[in-house]
C-alpha positions in Angstrom: -0.3 0.0 0.0 1.6 3.5 -1.1 1.0 6.1 1.3 1.6 10.1 0.6 2.8 12.2 3.0 2.7 15.7 2.1 4.7 18.7 4.1 4.0 21.9 3.5 6.7 24.6 4.5 6.9 28.3 4.8 10.5 29.6 6.3 10.9 26.7 8.1 14.4 26.1 8.2 14.8 25.3 12.1 12.4 23.0 11.9 11.7 21.1 8.5 15.3 18.8 8.8 13.5 17.1 11.7 10.3 16.5 10.1 12.2 15.1 6.8 14.2 13.3 9.4 10.8 11.3 10.8 9.2 10.3 7.5 12.1 9.1 6.0 13.0 6.7 8.7 9.4 5.2 8.7 9.6 1.4 8.8 6.7 1.6 6.3 8.0 0.7 2.6 6.1 2.4 -0.1 6.0 5.8 0.9 5.8 9.0 -1.8 7.0 12.2 0.3 6.1 15.4 -1.3 7.4 18.6 -0.3 5.4 22.0 -1.2 7.0 25.1 -0.3 5.4 28.6 -0.6 9.0 30.2 -1.7 10.7 30.7 1.5 13.1 33.4 2.0 15.1 32.0 4.4 17.0 29.1 4.4 14.2 26.5 3.9 14.8 25.5 0.5 18.6 24.6 1.4 17.9 22.9 4.0 15.7 20.7 2.1 17.8 20.0 -0.8 21.1 19.4 1.4 19.4 16.8 3.9 20.9 13.4 4.2 17.6 11.9 3.1 16.8 13.9 0.0 16.5 11.0 -1.6 13.8 9.9 0.0 11.6 12.6 -1.1 9.9 12.1 -4.0 8.8 15.8 -5.1 10.0 19.1 -3.7 7.5 22.2 -5.6 8.7 25.5 -4.2 6.6 28.3 -5.4 4.0 31.5 -4.5 1.1 30.2 -2.6 -2.2 31.4 -1.2 -1.6 30.0 2.2 -0.9 26.3 4.2 -4.3 24.9 2.7 -3.7 26.0 -0.8 -0.1 24.3 -0.1 -1.8 21.0 0.7 -4.9 20.8 -2.1 -1.5 20.8 -4.8 0.2 18.1 -2.7 -3.3 16.6 -2.5 -3.7 17.0 -6.2 -0.4 15.4 -7.0 -0.4 12.5 -4.5 -0.4 9.0 -6.1 -0.8 7.3 -3.1 -3.6 4.9 -2.0 -4.0 6.7 1.3 -2.4 10.5 2.4 -1.4 11.9 5.2 -0.1 15.6 6.0 2.5 16.3 8.3 3.6 20.1 9.1 6.7 21.4 8.4 7.7 21.7 12.5 5.8 18.5 13.2 7.8 15.2 13.5 6.1 11.2 14.1 5.9 9.7 17.6 7.9 6.7 16.3 9.3 5.0 12.7 6.1 2.7 13.0 3.7 5.2 12.8 3.3 4.6 9.1 3.2 0.6 9.8 0.8 1.3 12.2 -1.1 3.4 9.6 -1.4 0.7 6.6 -2.6 -2.0 9.1 -5.3 0.1 9.6 -6.3 0.4 5.9 -5.7 -3.7 5.5 -9.3 -3.2 6.5 -10.9 -2.2 3.2 -14.0 -0.7 4.6 -11.7 2.0 6.4 -11.7 5.1 5.1 -9.6 7.7 7.2 -8.2 6.8 10.8 -6.7 9.1 13.1 -4.7 8.9 16.7 -3.4 11.3 19.5 -0.8 13.8 19.4 1.2 15.4 21.7 2.1 19.4 21.7 6.1 19.6 22.8 8.1 22.9 23.3 8.9 25.3 20.5 12.4 24.3 20.9 12.6 21.2 22.3 10.4 18.6 20.9 11.7 16.3 23.8 9.6 18.1 26.7 5.7 17.5 26.5 2.8 20.0 27.4 -0.1 19.5 26.0 -1.6 15.9 25.2 -4.6 15.9 22.6 -6.9 12.5 23.1 -9.0 11.7 21.2 -12.1 9.7 20.9 -14.1 7.2 18.2 -16.3 9.6 16.3 -19.7 9.9 17.1 -22.8 12.1 15.7 -22.9 15.2 17.4 -18.8 15.6 18.5 -18.1 18.5 16.0 -21.1 20.6 17.4 -19.3 20.3 21.0 -16.2 21.7 19.3 -14.5 18.1 19.0 -12.2 17.4 15.6 -9.6 14.5 15.4 -5.9 16.0 15.3 -5.6 16.5 12.0 -1.6 15.9 11.5 -2.5 12.2 12.7 -5.5 12.0 9.8 -4.9 9.8 7.3 -8.0 9.5 4.4 -7.7 7.3 1.5 -7.3 9.4 -1.9 -10.8 8.1 -3.3 -12.1 10.4 -0.1 -10.7 13.2 -1.6 -11.7 12.9 -5.3 -15.4 12.1 -4.1 -15.8 15.0 -1.6 -13.0 17.6 -2.4 -10.5 18.8 0.0 -9.6 22.3 1.8 -11.9 24.9 1.2 -9.7 27.8 1.1 -12.5 30.3 2.4 -11.3 29.1 6.1 -8.3 30.7 6.8 -7.2 29.0 10.1 -9.9 26.1 10.1 -10.1 24.8 6.9 -9.1 21.4 9.0 -12.0 21.3 11.0 -14.4 22.3 8.4 -12.7 19.3 6.1 -12.9 17.1 9.3 -16.4 18.1 9.8 -17.2 17.4 6.3 -15.9 13.8 5.9 -17.2 12.5 9.3 -20.4 14.2 10.2 -22.0 15.7 6.4 -20.6 12.4 4.6 -20.3 9.9 7.7 -17.1 8.3 6.0 -16.1 5.6 7.7 -13.4 6.3 10.4 -11.2 4.2 12.7 -9.7 6.0 16.3 -6.4 4.2 16.9 -5.5 5.0 21.0 -1.9 5.8 20.7 0.4 9.0 20.1 1.0 9.5 16.2 2.4 12.8 16.2 4.5 15.5 18.0 3.5 18.9 17.2 5.6 22.3 18.4 3.7 24.9 20.1 3.1 28.3 18.2 0.4 27.9 15.3 -1.8 30.3 14.7 -4.6 29.1 16.4 -2.8 28.7 19.6 -0.1 31.5 19.6 -2.5 33.9 21.2 -6.0 34.8 23.0 -7.1 36.5 19.5 -5.9 33.6 17.2 -8.2 31.3 19.2 -10.9 33.4 19.2 -10.9 33.6 15.5 -9.9 30.1 14.6 -13.2 29.1 17.1 -15.8 31.9 15.2 -14.2 30.3 11.5 -15.3 26.7 13.4 -18.4 27.5 14.4 -19.2 28.8 10.7 -18.1 25.7 9.5 -21.1 24.2 11.9 -23.5 26.3 10.5 -22.1 25.7 6.6 -23.2 22.3 7.0 -26.7 22.8 9.3 -25.2 21.1 12.7 -27.7 21.6 15.5 -25.3 24.3 17.5 -25.7 26.7 20.7 -25.2 30.7 20.0 -21.6 31.7 18.8 -20.6 32.4 22.4 -21.6 29.8 23.7 -20.2 27.6 21.2 -16.7 29.2 21.5 -16.8 29.4 25.5 -17.5 25.4 25.4 -14.8 25.0 22.4 -12.2 26.5 24.5 -13.1 25.0 27.8 -12.9 21.8 26.0 -9.2 21.8 25.6 -8.3 22.8 29.2 -7.8 18.8 30.0 -5.1 18.6 27.2 -2.6 20.7 29.7 -2.8 18.5 32.9 -3.3 15.2 31.4 -0.3 14.5 29.9 0.7 10.4 29.1 2.8 8.8 31.5 
């Protein structure tokens, strides 16, 4: 089974080498690795081209785009794998067996997508865990409460993207929320939750960098729920509920 991994980058010279290494060391034998760079102005491209595992990168494109989700859509469009996963340029896989585990899940032909747990680590020290995104099996009503699967752990069959579309670029921060909502709730694809940690994500993303960023992101989540006609409370209550639901992630850290 071919698994396509897409990494999008922009001015990620400090972290992308570790991201590439985490993909290159995977034990799964059939990996297509695509890097879509947004015409970085720092040394990102040089880091990629000089990486010791550069030969394991199937395709590398550096050109201007309209943001992270536009870059992801480019990668999805050219991916040839049976299954597609997205790994940000400042994230890494938890260990070298993650894609082997993914392939095992998709050995069941009825499974359309799978996801697992994620840990947030300090921006400059990936060994320091600060937050634990423990997920759960999907059931109807979760998105209305602000839940979503951890997107960097979300692997989807290419046929699902072909049938239901990729990221909606109207959503600048929460297009991943809208996409997973569309797939799981609106289109009711068959998913599998794996209760294991698959990804380390560095703190500092747009949606968790500040209170204002968090509020804007949650407003987009509310908009996505309304677009897909989910039964939700008024916007302020939805946002407060969503933000409160994240609090345990900072205290219930993995042992």
